[in-house]
C-alpha positions as CSV (number, residue, x, y, z in Angstrom):
1,M,-43.6,-19.6,33.9
2,T,-45.7,-16.7,33.5
3,M,-45.4,-13.4,35.7
4,K,-48.3,-14.5,37.9
5,E,-46.6,-17.9,38.6
6,R,-43.4,-16.2,39.7
7,L,-45.3,-13.5,41.8
8,L,-47.4,-16.3,43.4
9,E,-44.3,-18.5,44.0
10,R,-42.4,-15.4,45.5
11,N,-45.4,-14.8,47.8
12,G,-45.5,-18.5,49.1
13,R,-41.9,-18.2,50.0
14,A,-42.0,-15.3,51.6
15,E,-45.1,-16.7,53.8
16,R,-43.0,-19.9,54.3
17,A,-40.1,-17.6,55.8
18,R,-42.7,-15.4,57.8
19,A,-44.1,-18.6,59.2
20,A,-40.9,-20.2,59.9
21,R,-40.0,-16.9,61.9
22,L,-43.0,-16.9,64.0
23,Q,-42.5,-20.4,64.9
24,A,-38.8,-19.5,66.0
25,E,-40.4,-16.6,68.1
26,L,-43.1,-19.1,69.9
27,D,-39.8,-22.0,70.0
28,S,-37.8,-19.5,72.0
29,T,-40.5,-18.6,74.3
30,D,-41.9,-22.0,74.9
31,W,-39.8,-21.9,78.4
32,Y,-41.9,-19.7,80.0
33,V,-45.0,-21.7,79.3
34,S,-42.9,-24.7,80.9
35,R,-42.1,-22.6,83.9
36,F,-45.0,-21.4,84.4
37,A,-47.1,-24.9,84.4
38,E,-44.1,-26.3,86.5
39,T,-44.3,-23.4,89.1
40,G,-46.8,-21.2,88.6
41,E,-44.4,-18.2,88.3
42,V,-46.3,-15.6,86.1
43,I,-45.4,-15.1,82.1
44,P,-44.7,-11.3,81.4
45,E,-47.2,-9.6,79.6
46,A,-45.0,-8.6,77.1
47,V,-44.2,-12.0,76.4
48,R,-47.8,-13.1,76.5
49,A,-48.8,-10.6,74.1
50,A,-45.9,-11.6,71.7
51,R,-46.9,-14.9,71.9
52,R,-50.5,-14.2,71.1
53,M,-49.8,-12.1,68.1
54,A,-47.4,-14.8,66.8
55,C,-50.1,-17.5,67.2
56,E,-52.7,-15.5,65.5
57,E,-50.6,-14.8,62.6
58,L,-49.3,-18.1,62.0
59,S,-52.6,-19.5,62.2
60,R,-53.7,-17.2,59.8
61,L,-50.9,-17.8,57.2
62,R,-51.7,-21.4,57.9
63,A,-55.6,-21.0,57.1
64,E,-54.8,-19.0,53.9
65,S,-52.2,-21.5,52.6
66,G,-54.5,-24.8,53.7
67,G,-52.4,-25.6,56.6
68,R,-49.1,-25.8,55.1
69,P,-46.5,-22.9,56.0
């Protein structure tokens, strides 16, 4: 395996780990969305902002990897 291949493999692992962390962050705050849908109680702005950033980053990672991480 060439140095370039090793670097690409390591970067791929890092991106998959990042995607997993982002998905876990979204999963851990899904209850806010369910609560809002069921009761209308507002999602705190900090949670909304964090979810928005996680979604955008996760979408970017998936687009760059052909939909995989």
